[in-house]
C-alpha positions in Angstrom: -156.1 43.8 -166.2 -158.1 40.5 -165.9 -156.4 37.6 -167.3 -158.5 36.2 -170.4 -157.5 33.6 -172.7 -157.4 34.3 -176.8 -159.9 31.7 -177.0 -163.6 33.5 -177.0 -165.7 32.9 -174.1 -168.0 31.0 -176.9 -165.4 29.0 -178.0 -164.5 27.2 -174.3 -167.0 24.5 -175.0 -165.3 23.0 -178.1 -161.7 23.3 -176.0 -163.4 21.0 -173.3 -165.1 18.8 -175.5 -161.9 18.1 -177.6 -160.3 17.0 -174.4 -162.6 14.5 -173.7 -163.2 12.9 -177.5 -159.3 12.8 -178.1 -159.2 9.9 -175.1 -160.6 7.2 -177.5 -158.3 8.5 -180.6 -156.1 5.7 -180.6 -158.5 3.2 -181.6 -160.0 5.8 -184.5 -156.7 5.2 -186.5 -153.9 3.3 -186.5 -150.5 4.5 -185.6 -150.9 8.0 -185.2 -148.1 10.0 -184.4 -147.7 11.0 -180.6 -145.6 13.6 -179.2 -145.7 13.7 -175.1 -144.6 16.7 -173.2 -143.8 16.5 -169.3 -144.0 19.0 -166.2 -143.6 22.2 -167.4 -144.1 24.6 -164.5 -144.7 28.0 -166.2 -141.3 27.6 -168.0 -142.9 28.7 -171.4 -140.1 29.9 -173.4 -138.9 26.5 -173.2 -142.1 24.7 -174.0 -142.2 26.8 -176.9 -138.8 25.3 -178.2 -139.3 21.9 -177.8 -143.0 22.5 -179.6 -140.9 23.9 -182.3 -138.0 21.2 -182.0 -141.1 18.2 -182.5 -142.9 20.1 -185.4 -145.8 21.0 -183.8 -145.6 25.0 -183.7 -144.4 27.6 -186.1 -142.4 31.3 -185.4 -146.3 32.6 -184.0 -146.8 29.6 -181.9 -149.7 28.4 -184.4 -150.4 24.5 -184.8 -148.3 23.1 -187.5 -148.4 19.4 -186.3 -151.0 18.4 -188.9 -152.3 15.1 -187.5 -150.1 14.5 -184.2 -151.5 14.1 -181.1 -149.8 16.3 -178.6 -150.2 15.1 -174.8 -149.3 17.2 -171.7 -148.9 15.2 -168.8 -149.7 17.8 -166.0 -148.2 20.2 -163.9 -148.0 23.1 -166.2 -149.0 25.4 -163.3 -147.0 26.7 -160.7 -143.2 27.3 -159.4 -142.6 29.6 -162.5 -144.1 33.1 -163.7 -145.6 32.0 -166.8 -147.9 29.8 -165.9 -151.1 31.2 -167.2 -149.4 32.2 -170.3 -148.4 28.5 -170.7 -152.4 27.7 -170.3 -153.3 29.8 -172.6 -150.8 28.3 -175.1 -152.0 25.0 -174.6 -155.8 26.2 -174.4 -155.2 28.1 -177.6 -153.4 24.9 -179.7 -156.0 22.4 -178.2 -158.5 25.1 -180.5 -156.4 24.9 -183.5 -154.9 21.1 -183.5 -158.3 19.7 -185.0 -158.8 21.6 -187.8 -155.6 20.0 -189.0 -156.3 17.1 -187.7 -154.8 16.7 -184.8 -155.4 16.9 -180.9 -153.9 18.1 -178.0 -154.9 16.4 -174.8 -153.5 18.1 -171.3 -153.8 16.0 -168.4 -154.7 17.0 -164.8 -151.4 17.2 -162.8 -151.1 17.3 -158.6 -150.0 21.4 -158.9 -153.4 22.2 -161.2 -155.5 20.1 -158.6 -153.9 21.9 -155.9 -154.5 25.4 -157.3 -158.3 24.2 -158.0 -158.5 23.5 -154.0 -157.0 26.4 -153.0 -153.8 25.5 -152.0 -151.3 28.3 -153.4 -148.3 27.4 -151.6 -146.7 27.5 -155.1 -147.9 30.2 -157.0 -145.2 32.4 -157.1 -146.1 36.0 -155.7 -145.3 37.5 -159.0 -147.9 35.6 -160.9 -150.4 38.2 -159.4 -149.5 41.8 -159.9 -150.1 41.4 -163.9 -154.0 40.7 -163.0 -154.9 43.5 -161.1 -157.1 46.0 -162.9 -158.6 49.5 -161.7 -161.2 48.1 -159.3 -158.1 45.7 -157.7 -157.8 47.7 -154.6 -161.1 47.9 -154.1 -161.7 44.1 -154.3 -158.5 43.3 -151.7 -159.8 46.4 -148.9 -163.4 44.5 -149.1 -161.8 40.9 -148.8 -159.6 42.4 -145.7 -162.0 44.7 -144.3 -164.5 41.4 -144.1 -161.7 39.3 -142.8 -160.8 41.5 -140.2 -164.8 41.7 -138.9 -164.7 38.1 -138.9 -161.2 37.8 -137.0 -162.9 40.5 -134.2 -166.2 38.9 -133.9 -164.6 35.6 -132.9 -161.6 37.0 -131.0 -162.7 40.4 -129.1 -159.6 40.7 -127.3 -157.4 41.4 -129.9 -153.6 42.1 -129.4 -153.4 44.7 -132.1 -156.0 47.5 -133.3 -158.3 47.2 -135.7 -156.1 49.5 -138.3 -153.3 47.2 -137.7 -155.1 43.8 -138.6 -156.3 46.0 -141.8 -152.9 47.0 -142.6 -151.3 42.8 -141.9 -154.3 41.4 -143.9 -153.2 44.1 -147.0 -149.7 42.8 -146.9 -150.8 39.0 -147.2 -153.0 39.7 -149.5 -151.4 41.5 -152.9 -153.1 43.1 -156.0 -154.0 40.2 -158.1 -154.4 37.9 -155.5 -158.4 38.4 -155.3 -158.3 37.8 -159.2 -156.3 34.8 -159.2 -158.8 33.4 -157.1 -161.6 34.6 -159.5 -160.3 33.2 -162.5 -159.6 29.6 -161.1 -163.8 29.6 -160.8 -165.6 27.0 -162.0 -167.9 29.8 -164.0 -164.5 31.4 -165.8 -162.6 30.1 -169.1 -159.2 29.1 -167.6 -161.4 27.3 -164.3 -163.7 25.8 -166.4 -161.0 24.2 -168.9 -159.1 23.1 -166.0 -162.0 21.1 -164.2 -162.6 19.3 -167.8 -159.2 18.0 -168.0 -158.7 14.3 -167.3 -156.2 12.8 -165.0 -155.2 9.5 -167.4 -155.7 9.2 -170.9 -155.2 6.4 -173.2 -154.2 6.5 -176.7 -153.6 3.6 -178.8 -152.0 1.1 -176.4 -149.9 3.5 -174.2 -151.4 5.3 -171.1 -150.6 9.0 -170.0 -150.9 9.9 -166.3 -149.0 12.2 -164.0 -148.0 10.3 -161.7 -149.1 7.2 -162.1 -151.2 4.2 -161.8 -150.4 2.9 -158.5 -151.4 -0.9 -157.4 -153.8 0.7 -154.8 -156.1 1.4 -157.4 -157.4 -2.0 -158.1 -159.1 -2.6 -160.7 -160.3 1.2 -161.7 -160.5 1.2 -165.1 -159.6 4.9 -166.7 -163.3 6.2 -166.9 -163.7 5.6 -163.4 -160.6 7.6 -162.6 -161.5 10.0 -164.5 -165.1 10.2 -163.2 -164.1 10.6 -159.3 -161.1 13.4 -159.7 -163.8 15.0 -161.4 -166.6 14.6 -158.5 -164.2 15.1 -156.0 -163.1 18.7 -157.4 -167.1 19.4 -158.4 -168.0 18.5 -154.4 -165.5 20.8 -153.3 -166.7 23.2 -155.3 -170.3 22.9 -154.0 -168.9 22.8 -151.0 -166.9 25.9 -151.2 -170.1 27.7 -152.3 -171.8 26.7 -149.5 -169.5 28.2 -146.8 -169.1 31.3 -148.7 -173.0 31.8 -148.9 -172.7 31.0 -145.2 -170.4 33.7 -144.6 -167.7 31.5 -143.4 -165.4 31.7 -145.8 -164.2 34.6 -148.2 -162.9 35.1 -151.4 -159.3 34.4 -151.1 -159.8 31.8 -148.3 -157.3 29.2 -149.1 -157.3 24.7 -148.5 -156.4 25.0 -144.6 -158.8 28.2 -144.1 -161.9 26.1 -146.4 -161.0 22.8 -144.0 -161.2 24.8 -141.0 -164.4 26.5 -142.0 -165.8 22.8 -143.2 -164.8 21.6 -139.8 -166.7 24.1 -137.3 -169.5 23.8 -139.6 -169.6 20.6 -139.2 -169.5 20.6 -135.5 -172.0 23.7 -134.7 -174.3 23.1 -137.9 -177.5 20.6 -137.4 -177.4 19.9 -140.8 -174.6 20.3 -143.5 -174.7 19.1 -147.0 -172.8 15.9 -147.4 -170.2 17.3 -149.2 -168.9 19.1 -146.2 -168.6 16.2 -143.9 -166.5 14.4 -147.2 -164.5 17.5 -147.0 -162.9 16.5 -143.7 -161.4 13.5 -144.8 -159.8 15.6 -147.8 -156.3 14.1 -147.6 -157.6 11.1 -148.8 -159.3 11.6 -151.7 -158.1 10.3 -154.8 -156.8 14.1 -155.8 -154.4 14.3 -152.9 -153.9 10.9 -152.1 -150.3 10.1 -152.0 -150.5 6.8 -153.9 -153.5 8.3 -156.4 -152.9 9.3 -160.0 -151.8 12.4 -159.8 -149.1 12.0 -156.8 -147.9 8.5 -156.9 -144.1 8.4 -157.9 -143.7 4.3 -157.7 -142.6 4.1 -161.3 -139.3 6.4 -160.2 -138.7 4.7 -157.0 -139.6 1.4 -157.2 -136.1 -1.4 -157.9 -136.4 -3.1 -161.1 -137.1 -6.3 -158.9 -140.0 -4.3 -156.8 -141.1 -2.9 -159.7 -140.8 -5.2 -162.6 -143.8 -7.4 -162.0 -146.1 -4.4 -160.6 -145.7 -3.3 -164.0 -146.8 -6.4 -165.6 -149.8 -6.7 -163.5 -150.9 -2.7 -164.4 -150.4 -2.8 -167.8 -152.1 -6.3 -168.3 -155.0 -5.0 -166.0 -155.1 -1.9 -168.4 -154.6 -4.1 -171.3 -151.7 -1.4 -172.5 -148.4 -1.9 -173.5 -146.7 1.4 -172.4 -147.0 3.7 -169.6 -146.1 7.8 -169.9 -146.1 9.5 -166.6 -144.3 13.0 -165.5 -144.1 14.1 -162.4 -140.6 13.4 -160.4 -137.7 14.6 -162.7 -134.8 12.1 -162.8 -131.3 12.5 -161.8 -130.5 12.8 -165.1 -133.0 15.6 -166.1 -133.3 13.3 -169.1 -136.1 11.4 -170.3 -135.7 7.7 -169.1 -137.0 4.6 -170.1 -137.5 1.9 -167.4 -138.9 -1.9 -166.8 -138.2 -3.2 -169.7 -138.6 -0.2 -171.8 -142.1 0.0 -171.2 -142.3 2.8 -168.4 -141.2 6.4 -169.6 -140.6 8.9 -167.0 -140.8 12.1 -169.0 -140.4 14.8 -166.2 -137.0 16.5 -167.5 -137.2 19.7 -165.3 -137.5 22.1 -167.7 -137.9 24.7 -165.5 -134.1 25.5 -165.2 -134.5 27.8 -162.6 -135.8 25.4 -160.2 -134.7 22.1 -161.4 -132.0 22.7 -163.7 -133.2 20.3 -166.3 -133.8 21.0 -170.1 -137.1 21.0 -172.3 -138.1 17.2 -173.9 -140.5 15.6 -175.6 -141.3 12.0 -176.2 -142.2 10.9 -179.7 -144.2 7.1 -180.4 -144.5 7.0 -184.0 -144.6 3.7 -186.4 -143.9 1.4 -183.2 -140.8 3.8 -182.6 -140.0 5.5 -179.7 -137.5 8.2 -178.7 -136.9 11.2 -177.0 -136.4 14.5 -178.5 -134.6 17.5 -177.6 -133.0 20.4 -179.1 -131.1 19.2 -182.0 -130.9 15.8 -181.3 -133.1 12.7 -180.5 -132.4 9.5 -178.6 -134.1 6.3 -179.6 -135.8 3.8 -176.9 -137.7 1.3 -179.1 -136.7 0.6 -182.4 -139.1 -1.6 -184.5 -136.4 -2.6 -186.8 -135.3 -6.4 -186.6 -132.9 -7.4 -183.5 -129.6 -6.7 -184.1 -127.5 -10.4 -184.8 -127.0 -12.5 -181.7 -123.8 -11.0 -179.6 -124.2 -7.2 -180.8 -125.1 -5.5 -178.2 -128.2 -2.8 -178.6 -127.9 0.7 -177.7 -129.9 3.6 -177.7 -129.7 5.7 -181.1 -128.8 8.9 -181.0 -129.8 10.9 -184.0 -128.0 14.4 -184.6 -130.5 16.8 -185.9 
């Protein structure tokens, strides 16, 4: 059965629009309640449990968060087998929340970007089978017949027979793989939604980003970063369409195969689109750069001495007070605050089978910041008056 989210096809435009409009929400009203959730990686049950704990959904996974702003900082795809169910839930909540005055912001993580540019190394094979339908076998056989034909044309002296090559191809292209590539396409609901997600969001005086804002970004603004990431993915789509029309790649060609085809086309064609030539340097694209917003790990790896001045500079440049990032699970698998409680690391590795972590959320409300877990919360920032001199301040634990 081909995957399709609950929102109607005609309703996707409003979902995409909502993702963009929320970026300015912090300036529209004072002190909204914000709840942020880090890397999910297909941990559907864990996501449901923490959203319920934070009062955002009911037992039917319907929005009950009122005017709360939910931020998910990316990496909801890959590794876990329920990735598509997680995406579907986030899309549905993004559609529902505005009816109650709330909003849902979902950020692009490095794993969503990898999927969009054909890097499927982290997609669990078991995710493909449910996507297969009655025509899947025909599609994969056609895919393999075209691949074998191209292989034998490029290298006629094959060590294996045509039938052996065909069977090998089928083994590497399980039922549902073609369909997975299809649903990620720019003309499909999931693919369009993924392409609409921002890399960075600002709500009030808080910046949210999957990996981090590195010093290498210089004086880039939030809008410029988001535009650059979207432009790169759009350029990839145009380049891939051109290569496919030329018969140089196939429906399931991955990032490595597509890059090889672009390189060959650039060497053999008299005239190729600019996107093809640009793709040869894809490792330096913002969506893949290690110092880009989807991959940067400085906030978890910097020492206090090294990172403190860097954080000062970054926050001052953006005119923000706090940074909230995911991407790197901490050793304790709990939400951590660094650099004077100005940077919050919220990837707790909630996909327990992979990271042995726990579901968690960061709540920002009325000047207070706390980590929410199942049954209790831990306070980081408290707007109440400071304790008398000599009395140490500790994180408040709220047994719920």
